[in-house]
mmCIF file of the N, C-alpha and C atoms, coordinates in Angstrom:
data_MODEL
# 
_entry.id   MODEL 
# 
loop_
_atom_site.group_PDB 
_atom_site.id 
_atom_site.type_symbol 
_atom_site.label_atom_id 
_atom_site.label_alt_id 
_atom_site.label_comp_id 
_atom_site.label_asym_id 
_atom_site.label_entity_id 
_atom_site.label_seq_id 
_atom_site.pdbx_PDB_ins_code 
_atom_site.Cartn_x 
_atom_site.Cartn_y 
_atom_site.Cartn_z 
_atom_site.occupancy 
_atom_site.B_iso_or_equiv 
_atom_site.pdbx_formal_charge 
_atom_site.auth_seq_id 
_atom_site.auth_comp_id 
_atom_site.auth_asym_id 
_atom_site.auth_atom_id 
_atom_site.pdbx_PDB_model_num 
ATOM 1   N N  . UNK A 1 1  ? 41.699 8.104   12.075 1.00 0.00 ? 1  UNK A N  1 
ATOM 2   C CA . UNK A 1 1  ? 42.495 6.883   12.523 1.00 0.00 ? 1  UNK A CA 1 
ATOM 3   C C  . UNK A 1 1  ? 42.812 6.083   11.285 1.00 0.00 ? 1  UNK A C  1 
ATOM 4   N N  . UNK A 1 2  ? 41.816 6.017   10.281 1.00 0.00 ? 2  UNK A N  1 
ATOM 5   C CA . UNK A 1 2  ? 41.968 5.226   9.003  1.00 0.00 ? 2  UNK A CA 1 
ATOM 6   C C  . UNK A 1 2  ? 43.208 5.722   8.300  1.00 0.00 ? 2  UNK A C  1 
ATOM 7   N N  . UNK A 1 3  ? 43.323 7.025   8.125  1.00 0.00 ? 3  UNK A N  1 
ATOM 8   C CA . UNK A 1 3  ? 44.482 7.727   7.397  1.00 0.00 ? 3  UNK A CA 1 
ATOM 9   C C  . UNK A 1 3  ? 45.727 7.325   8.080  1.00 0.00 ? 3  UNK A C  1 
ATOM 10  N N  . UNK A 1 4  ? 45.791 7.520   9.323  1.00 0.00 ? 4  UNK A N  1 
ATOM 11  C CA . UNK A 1 4  ? 47.047 7.075   10.056 1.00 0.00 ? 4  UNK A CA 1 
ATOM 12  C C  . UNK A 1 4  ? 47.413 5.679   9.782  1.00 0.00 ? 4  UNK A C  1 
ATOM 13  N N  . UNK A 1 5  ? 46.529 4.609   9.884  1.00 0.00 ? 5  UNK A N  1 
ATOM 14  C CA . UNK A 1 5  ? 46.796 3.345   9.550  1.00 0.00 ? 5  UNK A CA 1 
ATOM 15  C C  . UNK A 1 5  ? 47.282 3.023   8.152  1.00 0.00 ? 5  UNK A C  1 
ATOM 16  N N  . UNK A 1 6  ? 46.553 3.843   7.172  1.00 0.00 ? 6  UNK A N  1 
ATOM 17  C CA . UNK A 1 6  ? 47.014 3.758   5.746  1.00 0.00 ? 6  UNK A CA 1 
ATOM 18  C C  . UNK A 1 6  ? 48.432 4.224   5.523  1.00 0.00 ? 6  UNK A C  1 
ATOM 19  N N  . UNK A 1 7  ? 48.819 5.415   6.132  1.00 0.00 ? 7  UNK A N  1 
ATOM 20  C CA . UNK A 1 7  ? 50.135 5.865   6.079  1.00 0.00 ? 7  UNK A CA 1 
ATOM 21  C C  . UNK A 1 7  ? 51.160 4.967   6.750  1.00 0.00 ? 7  UNK A C  1 
ATOM 22  N N  . UNK A 1 8  ? 50.893 4.416   7.909  1.00 0.00 ? 8  UNK A N  1 
ATOM 23  C CA . UNK A 1 8  ? 51.770 3.549   8.477  1.00 0.00 ? 8  UNK A CA 1 
ATOM 24  C C  . UNK A 1 8  ? 51.932 2.197   7.767  1.00 0.00 ? 8  UNK A C  1 
ATOM 25  N N  . UNK A 1 9  ? 50.757 1.715   7.186  1.00 0.00 ? 9  UNK A N  1 
ATOM 26  C CA . UNK A 1 9  ? 50.855 0.473   6.334  1.00 0.00 ? 9  UNK A CA 1 
ATOM 27  C C  . UNK A 1 9  ? 51.558 0.686   5.078  1.00 0.00 ? 9  UNK A C  1 
ATOM 28  N N  . UNK A 1 10 ? 51.644 1.959   4.437  1.00 0.00 ? 10 UNK A N  1 
ATOM 29  C CA . UNK A 1 10 ? 52.246 2.059   3.147  1.00 0.00 ? 10 UNK A CA 1 
ATOM 30  C C  . UNK A 1 10 ? 53.692 2.573   3.281  1.00 0.00 ? 10 UNK A C  1 
ATOM 31  N N  . UNK A 1 11 ? 54.381 2.318   4.331  1.00 0.00 ? 11 UNK A N  1 
ATOM 32  C CA . UNK A 1 11 ? 55.732 2.657   4.394  1.00 0.00 ? 11 UNK A CA 1 
ATOM 33  C C  . UNK A 1 11 ? 56.645 1.937   3.533  1.00 0.00 ? 11 UNK A C  1 
ATOM 34  N N  . UNK A 1 12 ? 57.729 2.412   3.222  1.00 0.00 ? 12 UNK A N  1 
ATOM 35  C CA . UNK A 1 12 ? 58.655 1.698   2.246  1.00 0.00 ? 12 UNK A CA 1 
ATOM 36  C C  . UNK A 1 12 ? 59.670 0.815   3.143  1.00 0.00 ? 12 UNK A C  1 
ATOM 37  N N  . UNK A 1 13 ? 59.482 0.806   4.420  1.00 0.00 ? 13 UNK A N  1 
ATOM 38  C CA . UNK A 1 13 ? 60.427 0.134   5.273  1.00 0.00 ? 13 UNK A CA 1 
ATOM 39  C C  . UNK A 1 13 ? 59.857 -1.119  5.734  1.00 0.00 ? 13 UNK A C  1 
ATOM 40  N N  . UNK A 1 14 ? 60.372 -2.304  5.440  1.00 0.00 ? 14 UNK A N  1 
ATOM 41  C CA . UNK A 1 14 ? 59.752 -3.572  5.750  1.00 0.00 ? 14 UNK A CA 1 
ATOM 42  C C  . UNK A 1 14 ? 60.691 -4.493  6.368  1.00 0.00 ? 14 UNK A C  1 
ATOM 43  N N  . UNK A 1 15 ? 61.772 -3.965  6.890  1.00 0.00 ? 15 UNK A N  1 
ATOM 44  C CA . UNK A 1 15 ? 62.831 -4.732  7.451  1.00 0.00 ? 15 UNK A CA 1 
ATOM 45  C C  . UNK A 1 15 ? 62.815 -5.160  8.792  1.00 0.00 ? 15 UNK A C  1 
ATOM 46  N N  . UNK A 1 16 ? 62.139 -4.268  9.579  1.00 0.00 ? 16 UNK A N  1 
ATOM 47  C CA . UNK A 1 16 ? 62.106 -4.632  11.124 1.00 0.00 ? 16 UNK A CA 1 
ATOM 48  C C  . UNK A 1 16 ? 60.934 -5.522  11.419 1.00 0.00 ? 16 UNK A C  1 
ATOM 49  N N  . UNK A 1 17 ? 59.921 -4.969  12.270 1.00 0.00 ? 17 UNK A N  1 
ATOM 50  C CA . UNK A 1 17 ? 58.692 -5.847  12.783 1.00 0.00 ? 17 UNK A CA 1 
ATOM 51  C C  . UNK A 1 17 ? 58.141 -6.563  11.623 1.00 0.00 ? 17 UNK A C  1 
ATOM 52  N N  . UNK A 1 18 ? 57.690 -6.067  10.511 1.00 0.00 ? 18 UNK A N  1 
ATOM 53  C CA . UNK A 1 18 ? 56.873 -6.783  9.541  1.00 0.00 ? 18 UNK A CA 1 
ATOM 54  C C  . UNK A 1 18 ? 57.808 -7.843  8.669  1.00 0.00 ? 18 UNK A C  1 
ATOM 55  N N  . UNK A 1 19 ? 58.982 -7.899  8.717  1.00 0.00 ? 19 UNK A N  1 
ATOM 56  C CA . UNK A 1 19 ? 59.834 -8.653  7.784  1.00 0.00 ? 19 UNK A CA 1 
ATOM 57  C C  . UNK A 1 19 ? 59.416 -10.137 7.789  1.00 0.00 ? 19 UNK A C  1 
ATOM 58  N N  . UNK A 1 20 ? 59.077 -10.827 8.917  1.00 0.00 ? 20 UNK A N  1 
ATOM 59  C CA . UNK A 1 20 ? 58.660 -12.126 8.934  1.00 0.00 ? 20 UNK A CA 1 
ATOM 60  C C  . UNK A 1 20 ? 57.187 -12.409 9.117  1.00 0.00 ? 20 UNK A C  1 
ATOM 61  N N  . UNK A 1 21 ? 56.549 -11.309 9.115  1.00 0.00 ? 21 UNK A N  1 
ATOM 62  C CA . UNK A 1 21 ? 54.988 -11.328 9.412  1.00 0.00 ? 21 UNK A CA 1 
ATOM 63  C C  . UNK A 1 21 ? 54.222 -11.632 8.139  1.00 0.00 ? 21 UNK A C  1 
ATOM 64  N N  . UNK A 1 22 ? 53.205 -12.485 8.169  1.00 0.00 ? 22 UNK A N  1 
ATOM 65  C CA . UNK A 1 22 ? 52.408 -12.848 7.067  1.00 0.00 ? 22 UNK A CA 1 
ATOM 66  C C  . UNK A 1 22 ? 51.011 -12.017 7.216  1.00 0.00 ? 22 UNK A C  1 
ATOM 67  N N  . UNK A 1 23 ? 50.953 -11.194 8.207  1.00 0.00 ? 23 UNK A N  1 
ATOM 68  C CA . UNK A 1 23 ? 49.782 -10.392 8.429  1.00 0.00 ? 23 UNK A CA 1 
ATOM 69  C C  . UNK A 1 23 ? 50.136 -8.810  8.424  1.00 0.00 ? 23 UNK A C  1 
ATOM 70  N N  . UNK A 1 24 ? 49.117 -7.970  8.299  1.00 0.00 ? 24 UNK A N  1 
ATOM 71  C CA . UNK A 1 24 ? 49.432 -6.467  8.246  1.00 0.00 ? 24 UNK A CA 1 
ATOM 72  C C  . UNK A 1 24 ? 50.081 -5.906  9.616  1.00 0.00 ? 24 UNK A C  1 
ATOM 73  N N  . UNK A 1 25 ? 51.005 -5.088  9.479  1.00 0.00 ? 25 UNK A N  1 
ATOM 74  C CA . UNK A 1 25 ? 51.685 -4.446  10.468 1.00 0.00 ? 25 UNK A CA 1 
ATOM 75  C C  . UNK A 1 25 ? 51.702 -2.970  10.030 1.00 0.00 ? 25 UNK A C  1 
ATOM 76  N N  . UNK A 1 26 ? 51.203 -2.069  11.065 1.00 0.00 ? 26 UNK A N  1 
ATOM 77  C CA . UNK A 1 26 ? 51.235 -0.774  10.978 1.00 0.00 ? 26 UNK A CA 1 
ATOM 78  C C  . UNK A 1 26 ? 52.499 -0.332  11.723 1.00 0.00 ? 26 UNK A C  1 
ATOM 79  N N  . UNK A 1 27 ? 53.453 0.217   11.193 1.00 0.00 ? 27 UNK A N  1 
ATOM 80  C CA . UNK A 1 27 ? 54.677 0.522   12.031 1.00 0.00 ? 27 UNK A CA 1 
ATOM 81  C C  . UNK A 1 27 ? 55.389 1.714   11.610 1.00 0.00 ? 27 UNK A C  1 
ATOM 82  N N  . UNK A 1 28 ? 56.246 2.251   12.533 1.00 0.00 ? 28 UNK A N  1 
ATOM 83  C CA . UNK A 1 28 ? 57.170 3.332   12.204 1.00 0.00 ? 28 UNK A CA 1 
ATOM 84  C C  . UNK A 1 28 ? 58.580 3.049   12.770 1.00 0.00 ? 28 UNK A C  1 
ATOM 85  N N  . UNK A 1 29 ? 59.539 3.175   11.753 1.00 0.00 ? 29 UNK A N  1 
ATOM 86  C CA . UNK A 1 29 ? 60.921 2.837   12.183 1.00 0.00 ? 29 UNK A CA 1 
ATOM 87  C C  . UNK A 1 29 ? 61.605 4.256   12.446 1.00 0.00 ? 29 UNK A C  1 
ATOM 88  N N  . UNK A 1 30 ? 62.440 4.339   13.404 1.00 0.00 ? 30 UNK A N  1 
ATOM 89  C CA . UNK A 1 30 ? 63.292 5.401   13.752 1.00 0.00 ? 30 UNK A CA 1 
ATOM 90  C C  . UNK A 1 30 ? 64.790 5.014   13.874 1.00 0.00 ? 30 UNK A C  1 
ATOM 91  N N  . UNK A 1 31 ? 65.576 5.881   13.344 1.00 0.00 ? 31 UNK A N  1 
ATOM 92  C CA . UNK A 1 31 ? 67.024 5.639   13.332 1.00 0.00 ? 31 UNK A CA 1 
ATOM 93  C C  . UNK A 1 31 ? 67.889 6.834   13.736 1.00 0.00 ? 31 UNK A C  1 
ATOM 94  N N  . UNK A 1 32 ? 68.936 6.607   14.483 1.00 0.00 ? 32 UNK A N  1 
ATOM 95  C CA . UNK A 1 32 ? 69.955 7.581   14.860 1.00 0.00 ? 32 UNK A CA 1 
ATOM 96  C C  . UNK A 1 32 ? 71.325 6.836   14.691 1.00 0.00 ? 32 UNK A C  1 
ATOM 97  N N  . UNK A 1 33 ? 72.362 7.431   14.923 1.00 0.00 ? 33 UNK A N  1 
ATOM 98  C CA . UNK A 1 33 ? 73.666 6.863   14.661 1.00 0.00 ? 33 UNK A CA 1 
ATOM 99  C C  . UNK A 1 33 ? 73.889 5.472   15.260 1.00 0.00 ? 33 UNK A C  1 
ATOM 100 N N  . UNK A 1 34 ? 73.518 5.403   16.568 1.00 0.00 ? 34 UNK A N  1 
ATOM 101 C CA . UNK A 1 34 ? 73.607 4.267   17.159 1.00 0.00 ? 34 UNK A CA 1 
ATOM 102 C C  . UNK A 1 34 ? 72.380 3.574   17.957 1.00 0.00 ? 34 UNK A C  1 
ATOM 103 N N  . UNK A 1 35 ? 71.159 4.132   17.413 1.00 0.00 ? 35 UNK A N  1 
ATOM 104 C CA . UNK A 1 35 ? 69.896 3.645   17.844 1.00 0.00 ? 35 UNK A CA 1 
ATOM 105 C C  . UNK A 1 35 ? 68.969 3.220   16.693 1.00 0.00 ? 35 UNK A C  1 
ATOM 106 N N  . UNK A 1 36 ? 68.305 2.181   16.749 1.00 0.00 ? 36 UNK A N  1 
ATOM 107 C CA . UNK A 1 36 ? 67.299 1.593   15.750 1.00 0.00 ? 36 UNK A CA 1 
ATOM 108 C C  . UNK A 1 36 ? 66.179 1.238   16.530 1.00 0.00 ? 36 UNK A C  1 
ATOM 109 N N  . UNK A 1 37 ? 64.935 1.870   16.187 1.00 0.00 ? 37 UNK A N  1 
ATOM 110 C CA . UNK A 1 37 ? 63.783 1.467   16.830 1.00 0.00 ? 37 UNK A CA 1 
ATOM 111 C C  . UNK A 1 37 ? 62.567 1.217   15.891 1.00 0.00 ? 37 UNK A C  1 
ATOM 112 N N  . UNK A 1 38 ? 61.531 0.531   16.308 1.00 0.00 ? 38 UNK A N  1 
ATOM 113 C CA . UNK A 1 38 ? 60.449 0.176   15.404 1.00 0.00 ? 38 UNK A CA 1 
ATOM 114 C C  . UNK A 1 38 ? 59.340 0.042   16.433 1.00 0.00 ? 38 UNK A C  1 
ATOM 115 N N  . UNK A 1 39 ? 58.208 0.599   16.215 1.00 0.00 ? 39 UNK A N  1 
ATOM 116 C CA . UNK A 1 39 ? 56.944 0.546   16.881 1.00 0.00 ? 39 UNK A CA 1 
ATOM 117 C C  . UNK A 1 39 ? 55.856 0.181   15.893 1.00 0.00 ? 39 UNK A C  1 
ATOM 118 N N  . UNK A 1 40 ? 55.061 -0.905  16.442 1.00 0.00 ? 40 UNK A N  1 
ATOM 119 C CA . UNK A 1 40 ? 54.124 -1.159  15.407 1.00 0.00 ? 40 UNK A CA 1 
ATOM 120 C C  . UNK A 1 40 ? 52.851 -1.896  15.999 1.00 0.00 ? 40 UNK A C  1 
ATOM 121 N N  . UNK A 1 41 ? 51.795 -2.014  15.265 1.00 0.00 ? 41 UNK A N  1 
ATOM 122 C CA . UNK A 1 41 ? 50.497 -2.662  15.686 1.00 0.00 ? 41 UNK A CA 1 
ATOM 123 C C  . UNK A 1 41 ? 50.456 -3.718  14.699 1.00 0.00 ? 41 UNK A C  1 
ATOM 124 N N  . UNK A 1 42 ? 50.181 -4.936  15.209 1.00 0.00 ? 42 UNK A N  1 
ATOM 125 C CA . UNK A 1 42 ? 50.015 -6.082  14.234 1.00 0.00 ? 42 UNK A CA 1 
ATOM 126 C C  . UNK A 1 42 ? 48.412 -6.234  14.222 1.00 0.00 ? 42 UNK A C  1 
ATOM 127 N N  . UNK A 1 43 ? 47.831 -6.337  13.073 1.00 0.00 ? 43 UNK A N  1 
ATOM 128 C CA . UNK A 1 43 ? 46.508 -6.398  12.825 1.00 0.00 ? 43 UNK A CA 1 
ATOM 129 C C  . UNK A 1 43 ? 46.166 -7.673  12.104 1.00 0.00 ? 43 UNK A C  1 
ATOM 130 N N  . UNK A 1 44 ? 45.678 -8.669  12.730 1.00 0.00 ? 44 UNK A N  1 
ATOM 131 C CA . UNK A 1 44 ? 45.367 -9.962  12.140 1.00 0.00 ? 44 UNK A CA 1 
ATOM 132 C C  . UNK A 1 44 ? 43.940 -10.383 12.192 1.00 0.00 ? 44 UNK A C  1 
ATOM 133 N N  . UNK A 1 45 ? 43.023 -9.580  12.534 1.00 0.00 ? 45 UNK A N  1 
ATOM 134 C CA . UNK A 1 45 ? 41.628 -9.882  12.754 1.00 0.00 ? 45 UNK A CA 1 
ATOM 135 C C  . UNK A 1 45 ? 41.324 -10.240 14.169 1.00 0.00 ? 45 UNK A C  1 
ATOM 136 N N  . UNK A 1 46 ? 42.155 -10.502 14.982 1.00 0.00 ? 46 UNK A N  1 
ATOM 137 C CA . UNK A 1 46 ? 42.034 -10.616 16.346 1.00 0.00 ? 46 UNK A CA 1 
ATOM 138 C C  . UNK A 1 46 ? 42.193 -9.312  17.157 1.00 0.00 ? 46 UNK A C  1 
ATOM 139 N N  . UNK A 1 47 ? 42.564 -9.468  18.374 1.00 0.00 ? 47 UNK A N  1 
ATOM 140 C CA . UNK A 1 47 ? 42.906 -8.148  19.172 1.00 0.00 ? 47 UNK A CA 1 
ATOM 141 C C  . UNK A 1 47 ? 44.281 -7.721  18.670 1.00 0.00 ? 47 UNK A C  1 
ATOM 142 N N  . UNK A 1 48 ? 44.517 -6.521  18.506 1.00 0.00 ? 48 UNK A N  1 
ATOM 143 C CA . UNK A 1 48 ? 45.698 -5.871  17.981 1.00 0.00 ? 48 UNK A CA 1 
ATOM 144 C C  . UNK A 1 48 ? 46.858 -6.361  19.012 1.00 0.00 ? 48 UNK A C  1 
ATOM 145 N N  . UNK A 1 49 ? 47.945 -6.391  18.480 1.00 0.00 ? 49 UNK A N  1 
ATOM 146 C CA . UNK A 1 49 ? 49.291 -6.618  19.248 1.00 0.00 ? 49 UNK A CA 1 
ATOM 147 C C  . UNK A 1 49 ? 50.106 -5.405  19.044 1.00 0.00 ? 49 UNK A C  1 
ATOM 148 N N  . UNK A 1 50 ? 50.633 -4.800  20.013 1.00 0.00 ? 50 UNK A N  1 
ATOM 149 C CA . UNK A 1 50 ? 51.556 -3.680  19.943 1.00 0.00 ? 50 UNK A CA 1 
ATOM 150 C C  . UNK A 1 50 ? 53.020 -4.189  20.200 1.00 0.00 ? 50 UNK A C  1 
ATOM 151 N N  . UNK A 1 51 ? 53.849 -3.912  19.326 1.00 0.00 ? 51 UNK A N  1 
ATOM 152 C CA . UNK A 1 51 ? 55.290 -4.322  19.655 1.00 0.00 ? 51 UNK A CA 1 
ATOM 153 C C  . UNK A 1 51 ? 56.083 -3.172  19.449 1.00 0.00 ? 51 UNK A C  1 
ATOM 154 N N  . UNK A 1 52 ? 57.009 -2.982  20.313 1.00 0.00 ? 52 UNK A N  1 
ATOM 155 C CA . UNK A 1 52 ? 57.765 -1.679  20.388 1.00 0.00 ? 52 UNK A CA 1 
ATOM 156 C C  . UNK A 1 52 ? 59.323 -2.259  20.774 1.00 0.00 ? 52 UNK A C  1 
ATOM 157 N N  . UNK A 1 53 ? 60.226 -1.884  19.956 1.00 0.00 ? 53 UNK A N  1 
ATOM 158 C CA . UNK A 1 53 ? 61.721 -2.191  20.094 1.00 0.00 ? 53 UNK A CA 1 
ATOM 159 C C  . UNK A 1 53 ? 62.514 -0.881  20.013 1.00 0.00 ? 53 UNK A C  1 
ATOM 160 N N  . UNK A 1 54 ? 63.464 -0.747  21.051 1.00 0.00 ? 54 UNK A N  1 
ATOM 161 C CA . UNK A 1 54 ? 64.471 0.346   20.976 1.00 0.00 ? 54 UNK A CA 1 
ATOM 162 C C  . UNK A 1 54 ? 65.778 -0.346  21.175 1.00 0.00 ? 54 UNK A C  1 
ATOM 163 N N  . UNK A 1 55 ? 66.681 -0.264  20.066 1.00 0.00 ? 55 UNK A N  1 
ATOM 164 C CA . UNK A 1 55 ? 68.010 -0.986  20.274 1.00 0.00 ? 55 UNK A CA 1 
ATOM 165 C C  . UNK A 1 55 ? 69.131 0.025   20.337 1.00 0.00 ? 55 UNK A C  1 
ATOM 166 N N  . UNK A 1 56 ? 70.175 -0.182  20.813 1.00 0.00 ? 56 UNK A N  1 
ATOM 167 C CA . UNK A 1 56 ? 71.329 0.554   20.750 1.00 0.00 ? 56 UNK A CA 1 
ATOM 168 C C  . UNK A 1 56 ? 72.599 -0.194  20.435 1.00 0.00 ? 56 UNK A C  1 
ATOM 169 N N  . UNK A 1 57 ? 73.011 -0.004  19.257 1.00 0.00 ? 57 UNK A N  1 
ATOM 170 C CA . UNK A 1 57 ? 74.266 -0.592  18.807 1.00 0.00 ? 57 UNK A CA 1 
ATOM 171 C C  . UNK A 1 57 ? 74.767 0.081   17.636 1.00 0.00 ? 57 UNK A C  1 
ATOM 172 N N  . UNK A 1 58 ? 75.869 -0.049  17.338 1.00 0.00 ? 58 UNK A N  1 
ATOM 173 C CA . UNK A 1 58 ? 76.531 0.623   16.092 1.00 0.00 ? 58 UNK A CA 1 
ATOM 174 C C  . UNK A 1 58 ? 76.194 -0.246  14.883 1.00 0.00 ? 58 UNK A C  1 
ATOM 175 N N  . UNK A 1 59 ? 75.680 -1.451  15.028 1.00 0.00 ? 59 UNK A N  1 
ATOM 176 C CA . UNK A 1 59 ? 75.420 -2.393  13.834 1.00 0.00 ? 59 UNK A CA 1 
ATOM 177 C C  . UNK A 1 59 ? 74.011 -2.379  13.741 1.00 0.00 ? 59 UNK A C  1 
ATOM 178 N N  . UNK A 1 60 ? 73.424 -1.722  12.680 1.00 0.00 ? 60 UNK A N  1 
ATOM 179 C CA . UNK A 1 60 ? 71.967 -1.496  12.424 1.00 0.00 ? 60 UNK A CA 1 
ATOM 180 C C  . UNK A 1 60 ? 71.548 -2.957  11.796 1.00 0.00 ? 60 UNK A C  1 
ATOM 181 N N  . UNK A 1 61 ? 72.476 -3.604  10.940 1.00 0.00 ? 61 UNK A N  1 
ATOM 182 C CA . UNK A 1 61 ? 72.022 -4.759  10.381 1.00 0.00 ? 61 UNK A CA 1 
ATOM 183 C C  . UNK A 1 61 ? 71.642 -5.816  11.531 1.00 0.00 ? 61 UNK A C  1 
ATOM 184 N N  . UNK A 1 62 ? 72.520 -5.906  12.619 1.00 0.00 ? 62 UNK A N  1 
ATOM 185 C CA . UNK A 1 62 ? 72.362 -6.800  13.703 1.00 0.00 ? 62 UNK A CA 1 
ATOM 186 C C  . UNK A 1 62 ? 70.929 -6.389  14.408 1.00 0.00 ? 62 UNK A C  1 
ATOM 187 N N  . UNK A 1 63 ? 70.765 -5.086  14.623 1.00 0.00 ? 63 UNK A N  1 
ATOM 188 C CA . UNK A 1 63 ? 69.656 -4.603  15.234 1.00 0.00 ? 63 UNK A CA 1 
ATOM 189 C C  . UNK A 1 63 ? 68.374 -4.963  14.474 1.00 0.00 ? 63 UNK A C  1 
ATOM 190 N N  . UNK A 1 64 ? 68.475 -4.697  13.207 1.00 0.00 ? 64 UNK A N  1 
ATOM 191 C CA . UNK A 1 64 ? 67.285 -4.890  12.296 1.00 0.00 ? 64 UNK A CA 1 
ATOM 192 C C  . UNK A 1 64 ? 66.884 -6.460  12.389 1.00 0.00 ? 64 UNK A C  1 
ATOM 193 N N  . UNK A 1 65 ? 67.939 -7.314  12.231 1.00 0.00 ? 65 UNK A N  1 
ATOM 194 C CA . UNK A 1 65 ? 67.677 -8.729  12.231 1.00 0.00 ? 65 UNK A CA 1 
ATOM 195 C C  . UNK A 1 65 ? 67.025 -9.260  13.706 1.00 0.00 ? 65 UNK A C  1 
ATOM 196 N N  . UNK A 1 66 ? 67.546 -8.669  14.697 1.00 0.00 ? 66 UNK A N  1 
ATOM 197 C CA . UNK A 1 66 ? 67.052 -8.949  15.969 1.00 0.00 ? 66 UNK A CA 1 
ATOM 198 C C  . UNK A 1 66 ? 65.643 -8.533  16.205 1.00 0.00 ? 66 UNK A C  1 
ATOM 199 N N  . UNK A 1 67 ? 65.321 -7.353  15.741 1.00 0.00 ? 67 UNK A N  1 
ATOM 200 C CA . UNK A 1 67 ? 63.932 -6.829  15.843 1.00 0.00 ? 67 UNK A CA 1 
ATOM 201 C C  . UNK A 1 67 ? 62.978 -7.695  15.045 1.00 0.00 ? 67 UNK A C  1 
ATOM 202 N N  . UNK A 1 68 ? 63.341 -8.096  13.868 1.00 0.00 ? 68 UNK A N  1 
ATOM 203 C CA . UNK A 1 68 ? 62.424 -8.939  13.006 1.00 0.00 ? 68 UNK A CA 1 
ATOM 204 C C  . UNK A 1 68 ? 62.473 -10.279 13.488 1.00 0.00 ? 68 UNK A C  1 
ATOM 205 N N  . UNK A 1 69 ? 63.412 -10.960 13.991 1.00 0.00 ? 69 UNK A N  1 
ATOM 206 C CA . UNK A 1 69 ? 63.234 -12.309 14.594 1.00 0.00 ? 69 UNK A CA 1 
ATOM 207 C C  . UNK A 1 69 ? 62.426 -12.289 15.801 1.00 0.00 ? 69 UNK A C  1 
ATOM 208 N N  . UNK A 1 70 ? 62.783 -11.471 16.789 1.00 0.00 ? 70 UNK A N  1 
ATOM 209 C CA . UNK A 1 70 ? 61.937 -11.459 18.040 1.00 0.00 ? 70 UNK A CA 1 
ATOM 210 C C  . UNK A 1 70 ? 60.551 -11.048 17.899 1.00 0.00 ? 70 UNK A C  1 
ATOM 211 N N  . UNK A 1 71 ? 60.305 -10.090 17.010 1.00 0.00 ? 71 UNK A N  1 
ATOM 212 C CA . UNK A 1 71 ? 58.901 -9.757  16.640 1.00 0.00 ? 71 UNK A CA 1 
ATOM 213 C C  . UNK A 1 71 ? 58.039 -10.892 16.175 1.00 0.00 ? 71 UNK A C  1 
ATOM 214 N N  . UNK A 1 72 ? 58.665 -11.671 15.254 1.00 0.00 ? 72 UNK A N  1 
ATOM 215 C CA . UNK A 1 72 ? 57.950 -12.861 14.705 1.00 0.00 ? 72 UNK A CA 1 
ATOM 216 C C  . UNK A 1 72 ? 57.793 -13.901 15.882 1.00 0.00 ? 72 UNK A C  1 
ATOM 217 N N  . UNK A 1 73 ? 58.619 -14.087 16.651 1.00 0.00 ? 73 UNK A N  1 
ATOM 218 C CA . UNK A 1 73 ? 58.537 -15.055 17.751 1.00 0.00 ? 73 UNK A CA 1 
ATOM 219 C C  . UNK A 1 73 ? 57.545 -14.580 18.704 1.00 0.00 ? 73 UNK A C  1 
ATOM 220 N N  . UNK A 1 74 ? 57.553 -13.298 19.148 1.00 0.00 ? 74 UNK A N  1 
ATOM 221 C CA . UNK A 1 74 ? 56.534 -12.768 20.069 1.00 0.00 ? 74 UNK A CA 1 
ATOM 222 C C  . UNK A 1 74 ? 55.007 -12.985 19.412 1.00 0.00 ? 74 UNK A C  1 
ATOM 223 N N  . UNK A 1 75 ? 54.818 -12.700 18.181 1.00 0.00 ? 75 UNK A N  1 
ATOM 224 C CA . UNK A 1 75 ? 53.534 -12.816 17.575 1.00 0.00 ? 75 UNK A CA 1 
ATOM 225 C C  . UNK A 1 75 ? 53.115 -14.226 17.548 1.00 0.00 ? 75 UNK A C  1 
ATOM 226 N N  . UNK A 1 76 ? 54.056 -15.141 17.225 1.00 0.00 ? 76 UNK A N  1 
ATOM 227 C CA . UNK A 1 76 ? 53.657 -16.582 17.192 1.00 0.00 ? 76 UNK A CA 1 
ATOM 228 C C  . UNK A 1 76 ? 53.381 -17.040 18.492 1.00 0.00 ? 76 UNK A C  1 
ATOM 229 N N  . UNK A 1 77 ? 54.020 -16.625 19.471 1.00 0.00 ? 77 UNK A N  1 
ATOM 230 C CA . UNK A 1 77 ? 53.733 -17.212 20.845 1.00 0.00 ? 77 UNK A CA 1 
ATOM 231 C C  . UNK A 1 77 ? 52.447 -16.529 21.316 1.00 0.00 ? 77 UNK A C  1 
ATOM 232 N N  . UNK A 1 78 ? 52.101 -15.359 21.076 1.00 0.00 ? 78 UNK A N  1 
ATOM 233 C CA . UNK A 1 78 ? 50.914 -14.754 21.492 1.00 0.00 ? 78 UNK A CA 1 
ATOM 234 C C  . UNK A 1 78 ? 49.664 -15.307 20.800 1.00 0.00 ? 78 UNK A C  1 
ATOM 235 N N  . UNK A 1 79 ? 49.824 -15.856 19.623 1.00 0.00 ? 79 UNK A N  1 
ATOM 236 C CA . UNK A 1 79 ? 48.703 -16.242 18.850 1.00 0.00 ? 79 UNK A CA 1 
ATOM 237 C C  . UNK A 1 79 ? 48.454 -17.798 18.858 1.00 0.00 ? 79 UNK A C  1 
ATOM 238 N N  . UNK A 1 80 ? 49.268 -18.521 19.614 1.00 0.00 ? 80 UNK A N  1 
ATOM 239 C CA . UNK A 1 80 ? 49.242 -19.986 19.832 1.00 0.00 ? 80 UNK A CA 1 
ATOM 240 C C  . UNK A 1 80 ? 47.915 -20.272 20.614 1.00 0.00 ? 80 UNK A C  1 
# 
């Protein structure tokens, strides 16, 4: 399990779920022509939070921004 977390934490992709996070996020991004997805576990010392997004649009910059913004809002709402 430790190796899996290390691999997911050391990804070169930081644009989706972890973009606005100030805590560690273990995540995996997936992309096809019209699909962008990201699944991750937020580890902040409390109970882990699983966030999963699957989007379908031809504009990946819009999808990426959507995933990043909503992930941060979800995290902040759950940790209040």
